[in-house]
C-alpha positions as CSV (number, residue, x, y, z in Angstrom):
1,X,0.0,0.0,0.0
2,X,1.4,3.3,-1.0
3,X,1.9,6.2,1.3
4,X,-0.9,8.1,-0.3
5,X,-3.3,5.2,0.3
6,X,-2.8,4.9,4.1
7,X,-4.9,7.2,6.3
8,X,-2.6,9.4,8.3
9,X,-4.9,9.4,11.3
10,X,-5.0,5.7,11.7
11,X,-2.6,4.0,14.1
12,X,-0.9,1.0,12.5
13,X,-2.0,-1.5,15.2
14,X,-1.3,-4.6,13.2
15,X,2.4,-4.0,12.3
16,X,4.7,-6.2,14.4
17,X,7.4,-4.6,16.5
18,X,10.7,-6.0,15.2
19,X,12.2,-8.4,17.7
20,X,15.6,-7.8,19.4
21,X,18.4,-10.3,18.8
22,X,19.1,-12.7,21.6
23,X,22.6,-12.8,23.2
24,X,25.1,-15.3,21.8
25,X,25.7,-16.8,25.2
26,X,22.0,-17.5,25.9
27,X,21.5,-18.8,22.3
28,X,24.5,-21.2,22.7
29,X,23.1,-22.4,26.1
30,X,19.7,-23.2,24.5
31,X,21.3,-24.7,21.4
32,X,23.4,-27.2,23.5
33,X,20.2,-28.1,25.4
34,X,18.6,-29.5,22.2
35,X,21.6,-30.5,20.0
36,X,22.3,-34.3,20.1
37,X,24.8,-34.8,17.3
38,X,28.5,-34.6,18.0
39,X,30.7,-33.8,14.9
40,X,34.4,-33.5,15.5
41,X,33.8,-32.4,19.1
42,X,31.1,-29.8,18.1
43,X,27.4,-30.2,18.8
44,X,24.9,-30.0,16.0
45,X,21.1,-30.3,15.8
46,X,19.5,-33.0,13.6
47,X,16.3,-32.3,11.8
48,X,14.4,-33.9,14.6
49,X,16.2,-31.9,17.2
50,X,15.3,-28.7,15.6
51,X,11.7,-29.3,14.4
52,X,10.3,-31.7,16.9
53,X,12.5,-31.0,19.9
54,X,13.2,-27.2,19.8
55,X,10.2,-26.0,17.8
56,X,7.9,-28.7,19.2
57,X,6.1,-29.4,15.9
58,X,4.7,-32.8,15.0
59,X,5.3,-32.9,11.2
60,X,5.9,-36.1,9.3
61,X,9.4,-37.2,8.2
62,X,9.4,-35.3,4.8
63,X,8.0,-32.2,6.4
64,X,10.6,-32.3,9.2
65,X,13.5,-32.4,6.7
66,X,12.0,-29.5,4.6
67,X,11.5,-27.3,7.7
68,X,14.9,-28.1,9.1
69,X,16.4,-27.1,5.7
70,X,15.2,-23.5,6.3
71,X,17.9,-23.2,9.0
72,X,20.3,-25.7,7.5
73,X,21.8,-23.4,4.8
74,X,24.8,-25.8,4.2
75,X,22.2,-28.5,3.3
76,X,24.3,-31.2,5.0
77,X,21.4,-32.5,7.2
78,X,22.7,-30.9,10.4
79,X,22.3,-27.5,11.9
80,X,25.4,-25.9,13.4
81,X,25.3,-23.2,16.1
82,X,26.4,-20.7,13.5
83,X,23.3,-21.7,11.3
84,X,21.1,-21.7,14.4
85,X,22.2,-18.2,15.3
86,X,21.9,-16.9,11.7
87,X,18.3,-18.1,11.4
88,X,17.5,-16.4,14.7
89,X,18.9,-13.1,13.2
90,X,16.9,-13.6,10.0
91,X,13.7,-14.0,12.0
92,X,14.2,-10.5,13.4
93,X,14.1,-8.8,10.0
94,X,10.9,-7.1,8.7
95,X,10.5,-9.5,5.7
96,X,11.2,-12.6,7.8
97,X,8.1,-14.4,6.5
98,X,9.1,-14.2,2.8
99,X,12.7,-15.0,3.6
100,X,11.6,-18.1,5.6
101,X,9.4,-19.2,2.7
102,X,12.3,-18.6,0.3
103,X,14.7,-20.7,2.3
104,X,12.1,-23.5,2.5
105,X,12.1,-23.7,-1.4
106,X,15.8,-23.0,-1.9
107,X,16.8,-26.7,-1.4
108,X,20.4,-26.4,-2.5
109,X,21.1,-23.1,-0.6
110,X,22.5,-21.2,-3.6
111,X,20.3,-18.1,-3.2
112,X,17.8,-18.8,-5.9
113,X,14.8,-21.2,-6.6
114,X,14.6,-23.4,-9.6
115,X,11.5,-24.9,-11.2
116,X,12.5,-28.4,-9.9
117,X,13.0,-27.1,-6.4
118,X,9.6,-25.4,-6.4
119,X,7.8,-28.5,-7.7
120,X,9.6,-30.8,-5.2
121,X,8.4,-28.8,-2.3
122,X,4.9,-27.9,-3.7
123,X,4.1,-31.6,-4.3
124,X,4.5,-32.3,-0.6
125,X,1.9,-29.6,0.4
126,X,-1.8,-30.3,1.2
127,X,-2.7,-27.7,-1.5
128,X,-1.2,-29.9,-4.3
129,X,-3.4,-32.8,-3.1
130,X,-6.5,-30.7,-3.4
131,X,-6.0,-28.7,-6.6
132,X,-4.4,-30.4,-9.7
133,X,-2.5,-27.3,-10.6
134,X,-0.9,-27.2,-14.0
135,X,2.8,-27.1,-13.1
136,X,3.8,-26.7,-16.8
137,X,1.1,-24.1,-17.6
138,X,1.4,-20.5,-18.8
139,X,1.6,-19.0,-15.2
140,X,4.7,-21.2,-14.3
141,X,6.3,-20.4,-17.7
142,X,6.0,-16.6,-17.0
143,X,8.2,-17.0,-14.0
144,X,10.5,-19.9,-14.8
145,X,10.6,-19.5,-18.6
146,X,9.1,-21.5,-21.4
147,X,11.7,-24.3,-20.9
148,X,11.4,-23.9,-17.1
149,X,15.2,-23.5,-16.8
150,X,15.3,-20.0,-15.3
151,X,16.1,-19.7,-11.6
152,X,14.4,-16.8,-9.7
153,X,15.9,-14.6,-7.0
154,X,14.5,-13.9,-3.6
155,X,12.6,-10.7,-4.5
156,X,11.2,-12.4,-7.6
157,X,10.2,-15.5,-5.6
158,X,8.4,-13.3,-3.0
159,X,6.2,-11.9,-5.9
160,X,5.8,-15.4,-7.3
161,X,4.4,-16.7,-4.0
162,X,2.1,-13.7,-3.7
163,X,0.6,-14.4,-7.2
164,X,0.8,-18.2,-7.1
165,X,-1.9,-18.8,-4.5
166,X,-4.3,-16.5,-6.3
167,X,-3.6,-18.5,-9.5
168,X,-4.5,-21.7,-7.6
169,X,-7.9,-20.2,-6.8
170,X,-8.4,-19.2,-10.5
171,X,-7.4,-22.7,-11.6
172,X,-10.0,-24.2,-9.2
173,X,-12.7,-21.9,-10.6
174,X,-11.9,-22.9,-14.1
175,X,-12.0,-26.5,-13.1
176,X,-15.5,-26.1,-11.6
177,X,-16.8,-24.0,-14.5
178,X,-16.8,-26.8,-17.0
179,X,-19.2,-25.0,-19.4
180,X,-17.2,-21.8,-19.5
181,X,-20.2,-19.7,-18.4
182,X,-18.3,-17.6,-15.9
183,X,-20.5,-19.0,-13.1
184,X,-20.1,-21.9,-10.5
185,X,-22.7,-23.3,-8.1
186,X,-22.8,-22.2,-4.5
187,X,-21.6,-25.6,-3.4
188,X,-18.7,-25.5,-5.8
189,X,-17.9,-22.0,-4.4
190,X,-17.9,-23.5,-0.9
191,X,-15.7,-26.4,-1.9
192,X,-13.1,-24.1,-3.4
193,X,-13.0,-21.9,-0.4
194,X,-12.7,-24.8,2.0
195,X,-10.0,-26.5,0.0
196,X,-7.9,-23.6,-1.4
197,X,-8.7,-20.6,0.8
198,X,-9.4,-22.3,4.1
199,X,-6.6,-20.3,5.8
200,X,-8.6,-17.1,5.1
201,X,-11.8,-18.3,6.7
202,X,-12.9,-17.6,10.2
203,X,-15.4,-20.0,11.8
204,X,-18.3,-17.5,11.1
205,X,-17.4,-17.1,7.4
206,X,-16.8,-20.9,7.0
207,X,-20.3,-21.6,8.4
208,X,-22.0,-19.1,6.0
209,X,-20.4,-19.7,2.6
210,X,-23.5,-21.1,1.1
211,X,-25.9,-18.8,3.0
212,X,-24.1,-15.7,1.8
213,X,-24.8,-16.6,-1.8
214,X,-28.5,-17.3,-1.1
215,X,-28.0,-20.5,-3.1
216,X,-27.5,-18.6,-6.3
217,X,-24.7,-19.3,-8.7
218,X,-21.5,-17.4,-8.1
219,X,-20.0,-15.3,-10.9
220,X,-16.3,-14.9,-11.5
221,X,-16.3,-11.2,-10.4
222,X,-18.1,-12.1,-7.2
223,X,-15.6,-14.9,-6.6
224,X,-12.6,-12.6,-7.1
225,X,-14.1,-9.8,-5.0
226,X,-14.9,-12.2,-2.2
227,X,-11.3,-13.5,-2.0
228,X,-9.9,-10.0,-2.4
229,X,-12.1,-8.8,0.5
230,X,-10.7,-11.6,2.8
231,X,-7.2,-10.8,1.7
232,X,-7.7,-7.1,2.4
233,X,-9.5,-7.2,5.8
234,X,-6.7,-5.4,7.6
235,X,-7.1,-2.6,5.0
236,X,-10.9,-2.7,5.4
237,X,-10.3,-2.2,9.2
238,X,-8.3,0.9,8.4
239,X,-11.1,2.2,6.1
240,X,-13.5,1.7,9.0
241,X,-11.3,3.5,11.5
242,X,-10.6,6.3,9.1
243,X,-14.4,6.8,8.6
244,X,-15.0,6.8,12.4
245,X,-11.9,8.7,13.5
246,X,-10.7,5.6,15.3
247,X,-14.0,5.1,17.2
248,X,-14.5,1.3,17.2
249,X,-18.0,1.5,18.6
250,X,-19.5,3.8,16.0
251,X,-21.9,2.0,13.6
252,X,-21.1,2.8,9.9
253,X,-23.4,2.6,6.9
254,X,-22.4,1.2,3.5
255,X,-22.5,4.7,2.1
256,X,-19.9,6.0,4.6
257,X,-17.7,2.9,4.0
258,X,-17.8,3.5,0.2
259,X,-16.9,7.1,0.7
260,X,-14.0,6.3,3.0
261,X,-12.7,3.5,0.7
262,X,-12.3,5.9,-2.2
263,X,-8.9,6.9,-0.9
264,X,-7.7,3.3,-1.3
265,X,-7.7,2.0,-4.8
266,X,-7.6,-1.7,-3.7
267,X,-11.1,-1.7,-2.3
268,X,-13.9,-1.9,-4.9
269,X,-17.7,-1.2,-4.5
270,X,-18.4,-5.0,-5.0
271,X,-16.1,-5.8,-2.1
272,X,-18.0,-3.3,0.1
273,X,-21.3,-4.9,-1.1
274,X,-20.0,-8.3,-0.1
275,X,-18.8,-7.0,3.3
276,X,-22.2,-5.8,4.3
277,X,-23.9,-8.9,2.8
278,X,-21.5,-11.2,4.8
279,X,-22.0,-9.3,8.1
280,X,-25.8,-9.3,7.6
281,X,-25.7,-13.1,7.0
282,X,-23.4,-13.8,10.0
283,X,-25.5,-11.7,12.3
284,X,-28.8,-12.9,10.9
285,X,-30.3,-9.5,10.8
286,X,-32.6,-10.4,8.0
287,X,-31.1,-7.8,5.6
288,X,-30.2,-9.7,2.5
289,X,-28.3,-8.7,-0.6
290,X,-28.8,-10.2,-4.1
291,X,-27.6,-9.5,-7.5
292,X,-30.9,-7.7,-8.2
293,X,-30.9,-5.4,-5.1
294,X,-28.2,-3.7,-3.1
295,X,-27.6,-3.9,0.6
296,X,-30.1,-2.0,2.7
297,X,-28.5,1.4,3.2
298,X,-29.7,1.5,6.8
299,X,-27.6,-1.5,7.7
300,X,-24.7,-0.6,9.9
301,X,-21.5,-2.4,10.9
302,X,-19.2,-1.9,13.8
303,X,-15.5,-2.9,14.2
304,X,-16.5,-6.1,15.9
305,X,-18.2,-7.2,12.7
306,X,-14.9,-7.0,10.9
307,X,-13.3,-9.2,13.5
308,X,-15.8,-11.9,12.7
309,X,-14.6,-11.9,9.1
310,X,-10.9,-11.0,9.3
311,X,-8.5,-14.0,9.3
312,X,-6.0,-13.7,12.2
313,X,-2.7,-12.3,11.0
314,X,0.3,-14.4,11.7
315,X,2.2,-11.5,13.4
316,X,-0.3,-11.4,16.2
317,X,1.2,-14.6,17.6
318,X,4.6,-13.0,18.0
319,X,3.7,-10.8,21.0
320,X,2.5,-12.5,24.2
321,X,-1.0,-11.8,25.1
322,X,-1.3,-10.7,28.8
323,X,-5.0,-9.7,28.8
324,X,-6.2,-13.2,29.1
325,X,-5.5,-16.0,31.6
326,X,-6.1,-19.7,31.1
327,X,-7.0,-21.8,34.1
328,X,-6.8,-25.1,32.2
329,X,-5.2,-26.2,29.0
330,X,-8.4,-27.8,27.7
331,X,-12.0,-28.4,28.8
332,X,-11.1,-32.0,29.6
333,X,-8.8,-30.7,32.4
334,X,-11.8,-29.1,34.3
335,X,-12.0,-30.4,37.8
336,X,-14.7,-29.7,40.3
337,X,-12.4,-27.1,41.9
338,X,-11.9,-25.3,38.6
339,X,-15.7,-25.2,38.1
340,X,-16.1,-23.9,41.6
341,X,-13.4,-21.3,40.9
342,X,-15.3,-20.3,37.7
343,X,-18.5,-19.8,39.7
344,X,-16.6,-17.7,42.3
345,X,-15.2,-15.6,39.5
346,X,-18.6,-15.0,37.9
347,X,-20.1,-14.4,41.4
348,X,-17.6,-11.6,42.1
349,X,-18.2,-9.9,38.7
350,X,-21.9,-10.3,39.2
351,X,-21.7,-8.6,42.6
352,X,-19.9,-5.6,41.2
353,X,-22.4,-5.4,38.2
354,X,-25.4,-5.7,40.5
355,X,-24.2,-2.9,42.8
356,X,-23.7,-0.6,39.7
357,X,-27.1,-1.4,38.3
358,X,-28.9,-0.9,41.6
359,X,-27.3,2.5,42.3
360,X,-28.2,3.7,38.8
361,X,-31.9,3.2,39.2
362,X,-32.5,3.4,43.0
363,X,-34.6,6.6,42.9
364,X,-37.0,5.0,40.5
365,X,-37.3,1.9,42.8
366,X,-38.1,4.1,45.7
367,X,-40.9,5.8,43.8
368,X,-42.2,2.4,42.6
369,X,-42.4,1.1,46.2
370,X,-44.3,4.1,47.5
371,X,-46.8,4.0,44.6
372,X,-47.5,0.3,45.2
373,X,-48.0,0.8,49.0
374,X,-50.6,3.6,48.4
375,X,-54.0,2.2,49.5
376,X,-56.7,3.9,47.4
377,X,-59.4,1.8,49.0
378,X,-58.6,2.7,52.6
379,X,-60.6,5.1,54.7
380,X,-57.7,7.1,56.0
381,X,-58.2,9.9,53.6
382,X,-56.8,11.4,50.4
383,X,-54.0,9.6,48.5
384,X,-50.5,11.0,49.0
385,X,-49.4,10.8,45.3
386,X,-51.3,11.3,42.1
387,X,-48.7,9.6,39.9
388,X,-45.0,8.5,39.9
389,X,-43.8,12.0,38.8
390,X,-45.8,13.6,41.6
391,X,-44.3,11.1,44.1
392,X,-40.7,12.0,42.9
393,X,-41.3,15.7,43.3
394,X,-42.8,15.4,46.8
395,X,-40.0,13.2,48.0
396,X,-37.4,15.8,46.9
397,X,-39.5,18.6,48.4
398,X,-40.1,17.1,51.8
399,X,-37.1,14.8,52.3
400,X,-34.4,16.4,50.0
401,X,-32.7,14.9,47.0
402,X,-31.0,12.3,49.2
403,X,-34.4,11.1,50.2
404,X,-34.5,9.4,46.8
405,X,-31.7,7.2,48.1
406,X,-33.3,6.2,51.4
407,X,-32.4,2.6,52.1
408,X,-29.6,2.4,49.5
409,X,-26.9,1.0,51.8
410,X,-28.8,-2.2,52.8
411,X,-29.8,-2.4,49.1
412,X,-26.2,-2.5,48.0
413,X,-25.2,-5.0,50.7
414,X,-27.9,-7.3,49.5
415,X,-28.1,-6.6,45.8
416,X,-24.5,-7.7,45.2
417,X,-24.9,-11.3,46.2
418,X,-28.5,-11.3,44.9
419,X,-27.5,-10.3,41.4
420,X,-24.3,-12.3,41.6
421,X,-26.1,-15.6,42.4
422,X,-28.7,-14.8,39.7
423,X,-26.2,-14.3,37.0
424,X,-24.0,-17.1,38.1
425,X,-26.8,-19.7,38.3
426,X,-28.2,-18.6,34.9
427,X,-24.7,-19.0,33.3
428,X,-24.1,-22.3,35.1
429,X,-27.4,-23.9,34.1
430,X,-27.0,-22.7,30.5
431,X,-23.5,-24.2,30.4
432,X,-24.9,-27.6,31.6
433,X,-27.7,-27.6,29.0
434,X,-25.7,-26.4,26.1
435,X,-24.7,-29.1,23.6
436,X,-21.2,-29.6,22.1
437,X,-22.1,-27.4,19.1
438,X,-22.8,-24.5,21.4
439,X,-26.6,-24.7,20.9
440,X,-29.2,-24.4,23.7
441,X,-32.9,-25.2,23.2
442,X,-35.5,-22.6,24.1
443,X,-36.9,-24.6,27.0
444,X,-33.4,-24.8,28.5
445,X,-33.0,-21.1,28.3
446,X,-36.3,-20.6,30.1
447,X,-35.4,-23.2,32.7
448,X,-32.0,-21.6,33.3
449,X,-33.7,-18.2,33.9
450,X,-36.3,-19.7,36.2
451,X,-33.5,-21.4,38.3
452,X,-31.7,-18.1,38.5
453,X,-34.8,-16.3,39.7
454,X,-35.6,-19.0,42.3
455,X,-32.0,-19.0,43.6
456,X,-31.9,-15.3,44.3
457,X,-34.9,-15.3,46.7
458,X,-32.6,-16.4,49.5
459,X,-31.0,-12.9,49.3
460,X,-33.8,-10.9,47.7
461,X,-36.5,-11.4,50.3
462,X,-34.5,-10.1,53.4
463,X,-33.1,-7.3,51.3
464,X,-36.5,-6.2,49.9
465,X,-38.4,-6.3,53.2
466,X,-35.7,-4.0,54.9
467,X,-35.5,-1.8,51.8
468,X,-39.3,-1.4,51.6
469,X,-39.7,-0.5,55.2
470,X,-37.0,2.1,54.9
471,X,-38.4,3.5,51.7
472,X,-41.9,4.1,53.1
473,X,-40.7,5.4,56.5
474,X,-40.3,8.9,55.0
475,X,-44.0,9.1,54.4
476,X,-44.7,9.4,58.1
477,X,-44.2,13.1,59.1
478,X,-42.3,13.5,62.4
479,X,-42.0,9.8,62.9
480,X,-39.0,8.2,64.5
481,X,-36.1,7.5,62.2
482,X,-36.1,4.0,61.0
483,X,-32.7,2.2,60.7
484,X,-31.9,-1.0,58.8
485,X,-30.5,-2.8,61.8
486,X,-33.6,-2.0,63.9
487,X,-35.8,-3.5,61.1
488,X,-33.7,-6.7,61.1
489,X,-33.8,-7.1,64.9
490,X,-37.6,-6.5,64.9
491,X,-38.3,-9.0,62.2
492,X,-35.9,-11.8,63.2
493,X,-34.6,-14.5,60.9
494,X,-38.1,-15.9,59.9
495,X,-39.6,-12.4,59.7
496,X,-37.0,-11.5,57.0
497,X,-38.7,-14.1,54.8
498,X,-42.2,-12.7,55.1
499,X,-43.7,-12.6,51.6
500,X,-41.2,-15.1,50.2
501,X,-43.9,-16.9,48.3
502,X,-44.9,-13.7,46.5
503,X,-41.2,-13.0,45.9
504,X,-40.8,-16.4,44.2
505,X,-44.0,-15.7,42.2
506,X,-42.3,-12.6,41.0
507,X,-38.7,-13.5,40.5
508,X,-39.0,-17.0,38.9
509,X,-41.2,-15.8,36.0
510,X,-39.3,-12.6,35.7
511,X,-36.0,-14.3,35.1
512,X,-37.6,-17.0,33.0
513,X,-38.8,-14.3,30.6
514,X,-35.8,-11.9,30.9
515,X,-32.8,-14.0,30.3
516,X,-34.0,-15.8,27.1
517,X,-35.4,-12.5,25.7
518,X,-32.1,-10.8,26.5
519,X,-30.0,-13.5,24.8
520,X,-32.0,-13.3,21.6
521,X,-32.4,-9.6,21.5
522,X,-28.6,-9.2,22.0
523,X,-28.0,-11.7,19.2
524,X,-30.4,-9.8,16.9
525,X,-28.3,-6.6,17.3
526,X,-25.0,-8.2,16.4
527,X,-22.7,-11.1,16.9
528,X,-20.3,-8.7,18.7
529,X,-22.1,-6.2,20.9
530,X,-20.7,-2.9,21.9
531,X,-21.8,-1.4,25.2
532,X,-24.7,0.6,23.8
533,X,-26.3,-2.4,22.1
534,X,-25.8,-4.5,25.2
535,X,-27.5,-1.7,27.2
536,X,-30.4,-1.5,24.7
537,X,-30.8,-5.3,24.7
538,X,-31.0,-5.3,28.5
539,X,-33.5,-2.5,28.7
540,X,-35.7,-3.9,25.9
541,X,-35.8,-7.3,27.6
542,X,-36.8,-5.8,30.9
543,X,-40.1,-4.4,29.6
544,X,-42.1,-7.6,29.2
545,X,-40.4,-9.3,32.2
546,X,-41.0,-6.4,34.6
547,X,-44.5,-5.5,33.5
548,X,-45.9,-9.1,33.4
549,X,-44.9,-9.9,37.0
550,X,-46.1,-6.6,38.5
551,X,-49.2,-8.2,40.3
552,X,-46.9,-10.5,42.2
553,X,-44.7,-7.5,43.1
554,X,-47.7,-5.6,44.4
555,X,-48.7,-8.5,46.6
556,X,-45.1,-8.9,47.9
557,X,-44.9,-5.2,48.7
558,X,-48.2,-5.2,50.7
559,X,-47.1,-8.3,52.6
560,X,-43.7,-6.9,53.6
561,X,-44.6,-3.3,54.5
562,X,-45.8,-2.4,58.0
563,X,-49.6,-1.5,57.8
564,X,-50.4,1.8,59.4
565,X,-53.5,2.5,61.5
566,X,-56.6,2.0,59.4
567,X,-54.9,0.1,56.6
568,X,-55.8,-3.4,55.6
569,X,-53.6,-6.2,56.8
570,X,-52.9,-9.5,55.0
571,X,-52.1,-13.0,56.2
572,X,-50.7,-14.5,53.0
573,X,-50.5,-14.4,49.2
574,X,-54.1,-15.6,48.5
575,X,-55.5,-13.4,51.3
576,X,-53.8,-10.3,49.9
577,X,-55.0,-11.1,46.4
578,X,-58.6,-11.4,47.5
579,X,-58.6,-8.3,49.6
580,X,-56.9,-6.1,47.0
581,X,-59.4,-7.3,44.4
582,X,-62.3,-6.6,46.7
583,X,-61.2,-3.2,48.0
584,X,-59.4,-1.7,45.1
585,X,-60.3,-3.6,42.0
586,X,-58.1,-5.3,39.4
587,X,-56.3,-2.1,38.4
588,X,-54.6,-2.1,41.8
589,X,-52.5,-5.2,40.8
590,X,-50.8,-3.0,38.1
591,X,-49.9,-0.1,40.4
592,X,-46.4,1.1,39.9
593,X,-46.1,-0.8,36.6
594,X,-44.6,2.2,34.8
595,X,-42.1,2.9,37.6
596,X,-41.2,-0.8,37.8
597,X,-40.6,-1.0,34.1
598,X,-38.6,2.2,34.2
599,X,-36.5,0.8,37.1
600,X,-36.1,-2.8,36.1
601,X,-35.4,-2.2,32.4
602,X,-32.4,0.2,32.9
603,X,-31.3,-1.6,36.0
604,X,-30.8,-4.9,34.3
605,X,-29.5,-3.2,31.2
606,X,-26.8,-1.5,33.3
607,X,-26.2,-4.7,35.3
608,X,-25.8,-6.9,32.3
609,X,-23.6,-4.5,30.3
610,X,-21.4,-4.1,33.4
611,X,-21.2,-7.9,33.9
612,X,-20.3,-8.6,30.3
613,X,-17.8,-5.8,29.9
614,X,-16.1,-7.0,33.1
615,X,-16.0,-10.5,31.6
616,X,-14.3,-9.0,28.5
617,X,-11.8,-6.9,30.3
618,X,-11.0,-9.5,33.0
619,X,-11.5,-12.7,31.0
620,X,-10.3,-15.9,32.5
621,X,-10.6,-19.1,30.5
622,X,-11.8,-21.8,32.8
623,X,-12.4,-24.2,29.9
624,X,-16.1,-23.7,29.9
625,X,-18.3,-21.7,27.5
626,X,-17.2,-18.2,26.8
627,X,-19.6,-15.5,28.1
628,X,-22.3,-14.7,25.6
629,X,-21.9,-11.3,24.0
630,X,-18.2,-11.3,24.6
631,X,-15.8,-10.0,21.9
632,X,-16.0,-12.9,19.5
633,X,-12.6,-12.1,18.2
634,X,-11.2,-13.0,21.6
635,X,-12.1,-16.6,20.8
636,X,-9.4,-16.5,18.2
637,X,-6.9,-15.0,20.7
638,X,-6.3,-17.9,23.0
639,X,-2.9,-18.0,24.7
640,X,-0.6,-20.6,23.4
641,X,1.9,-22.4,25.6
642,X,5.1,-20.4,25.1
643,X,8.4,-22.3,25.1
644,X,10.7,-20.2,27.3
645,X,13.6,-21.3,25.1
646,X,12.1,-19.4,22.1
647,X,14.0,-16.1,22.7
648,X,15.0,-13.3,20.5
649,X,14.1,-14.0,16.9
650,X,12.9,-17.5,17.8
651,X,9.8,-15.9,19.3
652,X,8.7,-15.5,15.7
653,X,9.7,-19.0,14.5
654,X,6.3,-20.7,15.0
655,X,4.3,-17.6,13.8
656,X,6.4,-17.6,10.6
657,X,5.7,-21.3,10.0
658,X,2.1,-20.5,10.6
659,X,2.3,-17.6,8.2
660,X,3.6,-19.8,5.4
661,X,0.3,-21.7,5.8
662,X,-2.1,-18.8,6.5
663,X,-0.7,-16.3,4.0
664,X,0.4,-18.6,1.1
665,X,-1.8,-21.6,1.9
666,X,1.2,-23.9,1.8
667,X,0.5,-26.3,4.6
668,X,2.8,-29.3,5.1
669,X,1.4,-32.6,6.4
670,X,1.6,-33.3,10.1
671,X,1.3,-36.4,12.3
672,X,-2.1,-36.5,14.0
673,X,-0.8,-38.2,17.1
674,X,1.6,-36.8,19.7
675,X,5.2,-37.6,19.1
676,X,7.9,-38.5,21.6
677,X,10.5,-35.7,21.4
678,X,14.1,-36.7,20.9
679,X,16.1,-37.0,24.1
680,X,19.8,-36.2,24.4
681,X,22.0,-39.1,25.4
682,X,23.1,-37.4,28.7
683,X,19.4,-36.6,29.5
684,X,18.6,-40.3,28.9
685,X,21.4,-41.4,31.2
686,X,20.1,-39.1,34.0
687,X,16.6,-40.4,33.6
688,X,17.8,-44.0,33.8
689,X,19.9,-43.2,36.9
690,X,17.1,-41.6,38.7
């Protein structure tokens, strides 16, 4: 990309920081640790020592020799310390990937690649087995000459590799297009992508290759643009960041992306069309694109959508990722203690999220409680509040602004474990009922929510009864100040669970409705959710859940509040329901619905967005399912076990081998089973002695 094509205001976040050379002393110490061959009193590494021992890779015999030949520049089958150190230095250069690939094909080490050398290596790759490429065709002749006797230099070979893999895709298209119509079927398109371009496919793209075509035939221009889009995803990210002034959360329309892409000649309008089509298909937004109609201009994408599509760049493996922690190497390693640790982790994050959510909406909760406790059928006189807004104004007028936060302290002490156990149990039950494909049936989602709602009552009921009595205490002018501890002492242990049945009637259906609706609403917004979409999903989901359980909430409030002189008293849930119906009519069961919706919707929105953002920022991999709504790109960013002996340039050794596969599609066969690594003679003697 030329200097004029790159936005000046975009930080080059993907460029690797060049590695610093390791010291000679440290490299020699590591070399001697793995070298097993003694030649004239000097240790050398065999191919097995280098590839299987030092690099820890389980390639087959032919592949081991090929890969060891990258470092073995003398081509004598052994790697000396000088060669080992020289390769470490080469890995620190900015074009290390191309140099590594060049040395893989330069079998005789003379600084050029011949046709026979190229064919010898290429025939050992998986790509050759999948695509019968014409090795004597016009493309090869353009580089190696008509008689294929020309040897090409490093810089020419770098260009050859860049063009060769694209030519393989073209060859595959020609092979599928037997009629020469310029079209192939959707299934043929999928077959080519899975066999030739698999290294460019994320899981989301791989699963939607047929869906994105809507089953129609794929034209050659579409095929070329689709592959170009995947190849240029890092450039697409820069187009997006340029359009949003580096704001990764700002939704961008197709029109804005097209305008921003005009400064970069590599990006075509068809690629932008496919980008929006692909993100729509992956996110299942229902906005489809066909060859007869363009993408809905109202459709927007965020940076996270690009992460669903962009293949992971090999350089990302060079730097160690410190943002994530793995508690186990694989799900099979999960013990009961790891699962308990996971629940404790979620419980802690849920506590913080619950406290944040409760504080944000507490004034609305106080108004809701006072409105529900107002007895319109009593004979004690005129009602205190005409509506929720009138109640809010009178509280501020008579009790001050802090009166809206009366009872907040016990609320925070209780809401932390309440919301924590609710979120933890929902996640736990969902994990247990989710199949190996990551799918969970609708009934299981409802059951998980119901279990979460039922489990929280152990904390909710004592919390609510104390909170409610503190909230209504301000209604009594000149009355004695009511303190939380006094309420607890007065009620005793069993008194704190007064109205528990009504609490269950409210919380179980609330959570059974809320959590499934939230999960599907969030998924409808996007596969990756930014904070505003998470907040919106939480708020929207709270509307049906909060409103439909208001009757149970009214009954619970009446049972838990202290009835004043002249007010009706209740002995239980059924008694309260009968008396409220008889004295105040059916409308009384819906008192405070507006305030309840306005409290519960934003409260759970704030709570859930805080919970999921904490899980993103403080993610710990316990081997279970990743939190729903988390950055999907993070699923691709798992920590790999780093060999402490890979120092200096050798930190890039495995990423460079991975890059040969992911950038050029030239994967070499591996053994499927674990291999026993070679053991030095002196190490074997020590083992036998011990």
